[in-house]
TIMILO-602113 format. One record per residue (C-alpha): residue in three letters; x, y, z. Coordinates in steps of 0.5 Angstrom, whole numbers, padded with zeros to 4 digits, always signed. Layout:
residues N
alaXYZ ...
END
This chain:
residues 228
met+0000+0000+0000 leu+0006+0005+0002 asn+0009+0003-0005 leu+0003+0005-0009 leu+0002+0011-0005 leu+0009+0013-0007 val+0008+0012-0014 ser+0002+0016-0014 phe+0005+0022-0011 ser+0011+0021-0016 leu+0006+0022-0022 val+0003+0028-0020 gly+0006+0034-0023 gln+0009+0030-0029 thr+0008+0033-0036 pro+0006+0028-0041 ala+0011+0026-0046 leu+0010+0030-0053 glu+0008+0024-0058 ile+0006+0024-0066 val+0000+0019-0066 glu-0003+0015-0072 pro+0001+0017-0077 arg-0002+0014-0084 ala-0002+0016-0091 thr-0009+0017-0095 tyr-0012+0018-0101 gly-0013+0025-0101 his-0014+0030-0095 leu-0019+0026-0090 gly-0019+0020-0095 ala-0018+0013-0094 val-0012+0010-0092 arg-0007+0007-0097 pro-0004+0000-0096 lys+0002+0000-0093 gly+0008-0001-0097 ala+0004+0000-0104 gly+0009+0006-0106 met+0007+0011-0111 leu+0007+0012-0118 pro+0010+0018-0122 gly+0005+0024-0122 asp+0002+0022-0116 ile+0001+0026-0109 gly+0002+0023-0103 phe-0002+0025-0097 phe+0000+0024-0090 thr-0004+0025-0084 phe-0002+0025-0076 gly-0004+0027-0069 ile+0000+0031-0065 lys-0001+0029-0058 asn+0000+0033-0051 leu+0002+0040-0054 lys+0002+0045-0048 leu-0003+0050-0049 asp-0003+0057-0046 asp-0008+0061-0042 asn-0012+0062-0048 gly-0012+0055-0050 leu-0007+0056-0056 ala-0002+0051-0058 lys+0004+0054-0061 tyr+0009+0049-0065 ser+0013+0048-0071 val+0013+0042-0076 gly+0019+0040-0080 ile+0019+0035-0086 glu+0025+0031-0089 val+0025+0026-0095 arg+0031+0023-0098 asp+0032+0018-0103 ser+0036+0011-0103 ala+0042+0015-0104 gly+0041+0019-0098 lys+0040+0025-0103 leu+0035+0030-0101 phe+0028+0029-0104 phe+0024+0034-0101 glu+0024+0039-0095 gln+0020+0043-0091 lys+0024+0047-0086 pro+0021+0048-0079 phe+0014+0052-0080 asn+0011+0055-0074 thr+0004+0055-0073 ile-0001+0056-0068 ala-0008+0052-0067 gln-0014+0053-0062 asn-0016+0047-0059 val-0023+0049-0060 phe-0026+0042-0058 gly-0021+0040-0052 gly-0018+0033-0052 asp-0010+0032-0052 thr-0009+0031-0060 ile-0009+0036-0065 pro-0009+0033-0072 asn-0004+0035-0078 ser-0003+0033-0085 ala+0002+0034-0090 thr+0003+0033-0098 ile+0008+0031-0103 ser+0008+0031-0110 val+0012+0026-0114 pro+0014+0029-0121 leu+0012+0025-0127 asn+0019+0024-0129 gln+0021+0021-0123 pro+0025+0015-0123 pro+0024+0009-0118 thr+0027+0010-0111 asp+0026+0008-0104 leu+0025+0013-0099 thr+0026+0015-0092 trp+0022+0021-0089 lys+0022+0024-0082 ile+0017+0029-0079 thr+0020+0033-0073 val+0015+0037-0068 lys+0017+0042-0063 asp+0013+0045-0058 arg+0014+0052-0058 asn+0011+0053-0051 thr+0016+0048-0048 asp+0022+0047-0053 lys+0021+0040-0053 ser+0021+0036-0059 val+0019+0029-0062 glu+0021+0026-0069 his+0017+0020-0073 lys+0021+0016-0078 gly+0018+0012-0084 glu+0020+0009-0091 gly+0016+0009-0097 lys+0018+0008-0105 ile+0016+0011-0112 leu+0015+0006-0117 pro+0017+0005-0124 ala+0013+0009-0129 asp+0007+0005-0131 phe+0000+0005-0133 gly-0005+0007-0127 leu-0009+0012-0123 val-0006+0017-0119 arg-0009+0023-0114 val-0015+0019-0112 ala-0019+0023-0107 thr-0026+0025-0105 phe-0029+0032-0105 ala-0036+0035-0104 asp-0036+0039-0110 ala-0034+0038-0118 glu-0029+0043-0117 ser-0025+0039-0112 arg-0024+0045-0107 val-0027+0042-0101 pro-0024+0035-0099 ile-0029+0030-0095 ala-0028+0023-0092 pro-0031+0018-0097 val-0037+0017-0092 gly-0044+0019-0095 val-0051+0020-0092 val-0057+0018-0096 gly-0059+0023-0101 gly-0052+0026-0101 thr-0047+0027-0107 ile-0039+0025-0107 tyr-0035+0027-0112 leu-0029+0022-0114 asn-0023+0025-0117 phe-0017+0021-0120 ser-0012+0022-0126 ala-0009+0017-0131 val-0002+0016-0132 gly+0003+0012-0136 phe-0002+0011-0142 ala+0000+0011-0150 ala-0002+0017-0155 thr-0005+0015-0161 lys-0002+0017-0168 thr-0005+0024-0167 arg-0002+0025-0160 ser-0008+0025-0157 pro-0008+0020-0151 thr-0015+0017-0150 ser-0017+0013-0144 ser-0024+0011-0141 ser-0026+0009-0134 thr-0032+0005-0131 ser-0033+0006-0123 lys-0038+0002-0118 cys-0039+0003-0111 ser-0042-0002-0106 thr-0044-0002-0099 asn-0042-0007-0094 pro-0044-0012-0092 ala-0050-0012-0097 ser-0046-0010-0103 arg-0051-0006-0105 arg-0049-0002-0111 cys-0050+0005-0114 arg-0056+0005-0119 lys-0051+0004-0125 pro-0044+0004-0126 ser-0041+0011-0128 pro-0037+0011-0134 ala-0032+0017-0136 arg-0028+0018-0142 ser-0023+0023-0143 val-0018+0026-0149 ala-0012+0030-0147 thr-0006+0032-0150 cys-0002+0031-0143 pro+0001+0025-0140 lys-0004+0025-0135 thr-0012+0026-0135 pro-0016+0028-0130 asn-0023+0025-0129 ser-0029+0026-0124 ser-0034+0021-0122 arg-0041+0023-0118 phe-0044+0018-0114 ile-0051+0019-0111 thr-0052+0015-0104 pro-0059+0011-0105 
END
């Protein structure tokens, strides 16, 4: 009993450690989680979401912190860098975690390579820092779909989670890369989209086809789903 009391008193006044929690790559901001180890094609955009836990708030409920990002290729060469960026967040909803996200664009001419990345967060109210490291890869150029994301509008200005309500509308945007051009130098692609709900596997009213003709190596498409 005495030992338990001693441990309890020793914990009083201790500040919880600063943490980076739930790091995950997603399809667009607020999108579904990407499969681990799948890699990205040239022309894609990588979205990375994470939470910062136990930031110290000032008397006004403000968290003051900085986020730095560093990505290196297999040779150790700097692929992308964001110098520590100072920001302020209001903890409106309470709790001990503040959500954050980052994006990185992969050039169309990027050769395949393994990547290592590091995120550094500094709490400017306490001068404490924390790091999180991970690995990824860029795949060889090939035919595929990139920049997959869900939006609330056709102009792709309002990202939303891939979760709908009855009667609502979700726009699924994506681009195709790596397909050949015709003799007229006009790449042509077609797509058919289907959605289903679990566990009953009810599909939307019918598949939504899309056909695009463009003079660039990637073609934007948009499919509109209405939740039955």
